[in-house]
C-alpha positions as CSV (number, residue, x, y, z in Angstrom):
1,M,-1.5,19.6,24.4
2,R,-2.4,16.3,26.0
3,I,-2.3,13.3,23.7
4,I,-3.3,9.6,24.2
5,F,-1.8,7.2,21.7
6,M,-3.5,3.9,20.8
7,G,-1.7,1.2,18.8
8,T,-0.4,-2.3,18.9
9,P,2.0,-3.7,16.2
10,E,5.3,-2.5,14.7
11,L,3.6,-0.1,12.4
12,A,2.1,1.7,15.4
13,R,5.4,1.6,17.2
14,R,6.8,3.8,14.4
15,A,4.1,6.3,14.9
16,L,4.6,6.4,18.7
17,E,8.4,6.8,18.2
18,A,7.7,9.9,15.9
19,L,5.4,11.5,18.5
20,I,7.9,11.0,21.3
21,A,10.8,12.3,19.1
22,A,8.8,15.5,18.2
23,Q,8.9,16.5,21.9
24,T,5.9,18.8,21.2
25,W,3.1,17.2,23.2
26,E,2.5,15.5,26.5
27,I,1.7,11.8,26.0
28,V,-0.5,11.1,29.0
29,A,-1.1,7.4,28.2
30,V,-0.4,4.7,25.7
31,V,-3.2,2.2,25.0
32,T,-2.4,-1.2,23.5
33,Q,-3.8,-4.7,23.2
34,P,-3.2,-7.0,26.2
35,D,-0.2,-9.3,26.1
36,R,-0.9,-12.3,23.9
37,P,0.5,-15.9,23.8
38,K,3.2,-16.2,21.2
39,G,5.7,-18.8,19.9
40,R,5.8,-22.5,20.4
41,D,5.8,-22.1,24.2
42,L,2.8,-19.7,24.0
43,R,4.6,-17.3,26.3
44,L,2.7,-14.0,27.0
45,T,4.3,-11.3,24.9
46,A,4.0,-7.6,25.0
47,S,3.1,-5.7,21.8
48,P,5.8,-3.6,20.1
49,V,4.0,-0.5,21.3
50,K,4.0,-1.7,24.9
51,E,7.7,-2.4,24.7
52,L,8.5,1.1,23.6
53,A,6.1,2.7,26.1
54,T,7.8,0.7,28.9
55,E,11.2,1.9,27.7
56,E,10.0,5.5,27.8
57,E,8.3,5.0,31.2
58,L,4.9,6.1,29.8
59,T,1.6,5.2,31.4
60,I,0.3,2.0,29.7
61,L,-3.4,0.9,29.5
62,Q,-4.4,-2.6,28.1
63,P,-8.1,-3.0,28.1
64,E,-9.6,-6.2,26.7
65,R,-12.4,-4.1,25.0
66,A,-12.2,-0.4,24.1
67,R,-15.9,-0.1,24.8
68,D,-15.6,-1.2,28.4
69,P,-17.3,1.6,30.5
70,A,-14.5,1.5,33.1
71,F,-11.9,2.1,30.4
72,I,-13.9,4.9,28.8
73,S,-14.2,6.5,32.3
74,Q,-10.4,6.2,32.7
75,I,-9.8,8.0,29.4
76,Q,-12.2,10.8,30.4
77,G,-10.2,11.2,33.6
78,L,-7.0,11.7,31.6
79,R,-8.6,14.7,29.8
80,P,-6.9,14.2,26.4
81,D,-7.0,17.0,23.9
82,L,-6.4,14.5,21.0
83,V,-6.2,10.7,20.6
84,A,-3.7,9.5,17.9
85,V,-4.4,5.9,16.7
86,A,-2.4,3.6,14.5
87,A,-3.4,-0.1,14.0
88,Y,-4.9,-0.4,17.4
89,G,-6.9,-3.5,16.5
90,Q,-10.4,-2.5,17.7
91,I,-13.1,-0.2,16.4
92,L,-13.5,2.7,18.9
93,P,-17.0,3.4,20.3
94,K,-18.7,6.8,19.9
95,A,-18.4,7.4,23.7
96,L,-14.6,7.3,23.3
97,L,-14.4,9.2,20.0
98,E,-16.2,12.2,21.6
99,I,-13.9,12.5,24.6
100,P,-10.9,14.6,23.1
101,R,-11.8,18.1,22.0
102,H,-9.8,17.6,18.8
103,G,-11.1,14.1,18.1
104,C,-9.3,11.0,17.3
105,L,-6.9,10.9,14.3
106,N,-5.9,7.6,12.7
107,V,-3.0,6.6,10.5
108,H,-4.3,4.3,7.7
109,T,-1.9,2.7,5.2
110,S,-3.9,3.3,2.0
111,L,-5.2,6.2,-0.1
112,L,-8.8,6.2,1.3
113,P,-11.5,5.5,0.3
114,R,-9.5,2.7,-1.5
115,Y,-8.8,-0.2,0.9
116,R,-10.9,0.2,4.0
117,G,-10.3,-2.6,6.3
118,A,-7.7,-4.7,8.1
119,A,-5.2,-5.5,5.3
120,P,-4.8,-2.5,2.9
121,I,-1.1,-3.2,2.2
122,Q,-1.6,-6.7,1.1
123,W,-4.7,-6.0,-1.0
124,A,-2.9,-3.1,-2.8
125,I,-0.3,-5.6,-4.1
126,L,-2.8,-8.4,-4.7
127,H,-4.8,-6.1,-6.9
128,G,-1.7,-5.1,-8.8
129,D,-1.9,-1.4,-7.9
130,A,0.8,0.9,-9.2
131,E,0.7,3.2,-6.2
132,T,-0.6,3.4,-2.6
133,G,0.0,5.6,0.3
134,V,-1.0,6.8,3.8
135,T,-4.0,8.7,5.0
136,I,-4.5,10.6,8.2
137,M,-8.2,10.8,8.9
138,K,-10.5,12.0,11.7
139,M,-12.2,8.9,13.0
140,D,-15.9,8.2,13.2
141,E,-17.8,5.1,14.2
142,G,-17.4,3.4,10.8
143,M,-14.7,1.2,9.4
144,D,-12.2,3.7,8.0
145,T,-15.0,6.0,6.9
146,G,-13.9,9.2,8.6
147,D,-13.0,12.6,7.0
148,I,-9.6,12.8,5.3
149,L,-7.1,15.3,6.7
150,T,-3.9,14.5,4.7
151,Q,-2.6,11.9,2.3
152,E,0.8,11.0,0.8
153,K,1.5,8.7,-2.1
154,T,4.2,6.1,-2.9
155,A,4.8,3.9,-5.9
156,I,4.6,0.1,-5.6
157,I,7.7,-1.1,-7.3
158,P,8.4,-4.6,-8.6
159,A,10.9,-5.3,-5.8
160,D,8.2,-4.6,-3.2
161,N,6.4,-7.2,-1.1
162,A,4.0,-6.7,1.7
163,Q,6.8,-6.5,4.3
164,T,8.9,-3.9,2.4
165,L,5.8,-1.8,1.6
166,H,4.7,-2.1,5.3
167,D,8.0,-0.7,6.5
168,R,7.9,2.2,4.0
169,L,4.3,3.1,4.8
170,A,5.0,2.9,8.6
171,T,7.7,5.5,8.3
172,M,5.6,7.7,6.0
173,G,2.5,7.4,8.2
174,A,4.5,8.3,11.3
175,D,6.0,11.4,9.7
176,L,2.7,12.5,8.2
177,L,1.0,12.2,11.6
178,V,3.5,14.4,13.3
179,R,3.1,17.0,10.5
180,T,-0.6,16.8,10.4
181,I,-1.5,17.2,14.1
182,P,-0.3,20.9,14.5
183,A,-1.8,22.0,11.2
184,Y,-5.1,20.4,12.0
185,V,-5.3,21.7,15.6
186,S,-4.5,25.2,14.4
187,G,-7.3,25.1,11.9
188,A,-5.1,25.1,8.8
189,I,-6.6,21.8,7.6
190,T,-10.3,21.4,6.9
191,P,-11.4,17.7,7.1
192,Q,-12.7,16.5,3.8
193,P,-15.5,13.8,3.6
194,Q,-14.3,10.7,1.7
195,P,-15.6,10.3,-1.9
196,S,-18.4,7.9,-2.4
197,E,-16.7,6.6,-5.5
198,G,-13.7,4.3,-5.4
199,V,-14.4,2.5,-2.2
200,V,-12.6,-0.9,-2.1
201,L,-12.7,-3.2,1.0
202,A,-9.5,-4.9,2.4
203,P,-10.7,-7.7,4.6
204,K,-8.4,-9.5,7.0
205,I,-6.1,-12.0,5.3
206,K,-6.7,-15.7,6.0
207,K,-4.3,-18.6,5.6
208,K,-6.4,-20.0,2.8
209,D,-5.7,-16.8,0.8
210,G,-2.2,-18.1,0.2
211,L,-3.1,-21.1,-1.9
212,I,-2.0,-20.5,-5.5
213,D,-4.4,-21.0,-8.3
214,W,-2.1,-21.8,-11.2
215,T,-4.9,-21.2,-13.7
216,Q,-4.5,-17.5,-13.0
217,P,-2.1,-15.3,-15.1
218,A,1.5,-15.4,-14.0
219,H,1.4,-11.7,-13.1
220,A,-1.5,-12.4,-10.7
221,V,0.3,-15.3,-9.1
222,W,3.4,-13.1,-8.7
223,N,1.3,-10.5,-7.0
224,R,0.0,-13.1,-4.6
225,V,3.6,-14.2,-3.7
226,R,4.6,-10.6,-3.1
227,G,1.4,-9.6,-1.3
228,L,1.4,-12.3,1.3
229,V,5.0,-12.0,2.6
230,P,5.6,-12.9,5.4
231,W,2.2,-14.3,6.4
232,P,0.6,-16.5,5.4
233,G,2.8,-16.8,2.3
234,A,1.7,-18.0,-1.1
235,Y,1.9,-21.7,-1.2
236,A,1.4,-24.8,-3.5
237,H,1.7,-28.5,-2.9
238,L,4.6,-30.7,-4.0
239,P,3.9,-33.7,-6.3
240,G,3.5,-37.0,-4.5
241,E,1.2,-39.7,-3.2
242,G,-1.1,-39.3,-0.2
243,Q,-1.0,-36.0,1.7
244,R,1.1,-33.6,-0.4
245,Q,3.6,-31.4,1.3
246,V,3.1,-27.7,1.4
247,L,5.6,-25.6,-0.5
248,K,5.8,-21.9,0.5
249,I,7.1,-19.5,-2.1
250,W,9.0,-16.5,-0.9
251,A,10.2,-14.9,-4.1
252,A,9.4,-15.3,-7.7
253,E,9.1,-13.4,-11.0
254,P,6.8,-13.8,-14.1
255,V,8.5,-15.0,-17.3
256,D,7.4,-15.2,-20.9
257,L,7.0,-19.0,-21.2
258,S,3.9,-21.1,-21.6
259,G,2.7,-24.5,-20.4
260,S,0.0,-26.2,-18.6
261,P,-1.1,-24.6,-15.3
262,G,1.0,-26.0,-12.4
263,E,3.3,-27.9,-14.7
264,V,7.1,-27.7,-13.9
265,L,8.5,-26.4,-17.2
266,E,12.1,-26.0,-16.0
267,A,14.0,-27.0,-12.8
268,Q,17.3,-25.2,-12.9
269,N,19.6,-23.5,-10.3
270,S,18.4,-20.1,-11.7
271,G,14.8,-21.0,-10.7
272,I,11.9,-23.4,-11.0
273,V,9.6,-22.4,-13.8
274,V,5.9,-23.3,-13.4
275,G,3.2,-22.8,-16.0
276,C,0.2,-20.5,-15.3
277,G,-3.0,-19.7,-17.0
278,K,-1.1,-17.1,-19.0
279,G,2.7,-17.1,-19.0
280,A,4.8,-18.8,-16.3
281,L,6.3,-18.1,-12.9
282,R,10.0,-18.6,-12.0
283,I,10.3,-19.5,-8.3
284,L,13.5,-18.1,-6.8
285,A,13.1,-18.8,-3.1
286,L,11.0,-21.4,-1.4
287,Q,10.4,-23.4,1.8
288,R,9.2,-26.9,2.3
289,E,6.9,-27.4,5.3
290,S,8.8,-27.5,8.6
291,A,12.1,-26.7,6.8
292,R,14.2,-23.6,6.2
293,R,14.0,-21.1,3.4
294,L,16.1,-22.0,0.4
295,T,17.1,-20.7,-3.0
296,A,16.0,-22.7,-5.9
297,A,19.5,-24.2,-6.4
298,Q,19.6,-25.2,-2.7
299,F,16.1,-26.8,-2.9
300,L,16.8,-28.8,-6.0
301,A,20.1,-30.1,-4.6
302,G,18.0,-32.1,-2.0
303,H,14.6,-32.3,-3.6
304,P,14.9,-32.7,-7.3
305,L,11.9,-31.8,-9.5
306,K,11.6,-32.8,-13.1
307,S,10.0,-31.1,-16.1
308,G,6.4,-32.4,-16.5
309,E,5.8,-32.8,-12.8
310,R,2.9,-30.8,-11.4
311,L,2.5,-28.5,-8.4
312,G,-0.9,-28.5,-6.8
């Protein structure tokens, strides 16, 4: 069976690795986003998927737009039986979806129909969900609205943040894709339409989403810290005159103390405790703007905070 793979970031690389390791199908091409400027020097950088495809000497296609007629014609010429997609970064047009006889299958990192959109992992934590998972769906023209083929669940544990959950779901999704394809192609799986109830959208995360609202309950602030690692990071502002410095919070935990929202209640080596709308948050790891990440003890050694001061 001839497969084309489409994907771009690290999550997609895991899926491509699994397809290659299975040694079951002929991967006739890998489609990924064009090289983009990255870093301070804005050097053009290949995607993780392109890096792997290059190592494996696979045919690589990098169209600017998936709906480009020339690109669609190129895909037709490759005669794929199935297209496997994982975090490609563009919605596929009907003309492309109709090319493979078995359709296009997508790895989505949530339990659809919950969290349709660009950031399902982050929003699952931000909303305080107890579990999430991965879905393999048959794609249609909508945003994550296609029929469900298979799903697998995982608990969201207190130690999780968006990065650790991403890594676990990437592995789960890759494994589930490899198990689903042969069962689906053989007719052992019947695609199921998504339920109309329980739809939740997961829009793209923006930098402003990281700003902490200290009037929220401590548990909600804690979820914001966990849900936005590594980017954009939950952040507050240090006390001071003029333009206040940004303070990025990498790790924290809710504690059963009370005080005014944003007020520093304790500043100890074990953590900096800040009042919230309900309860308080103990900050364990943090980073001042343009500085390195520090533990609370390291931070306080050079930047003392006092009880009664207020974070913005």
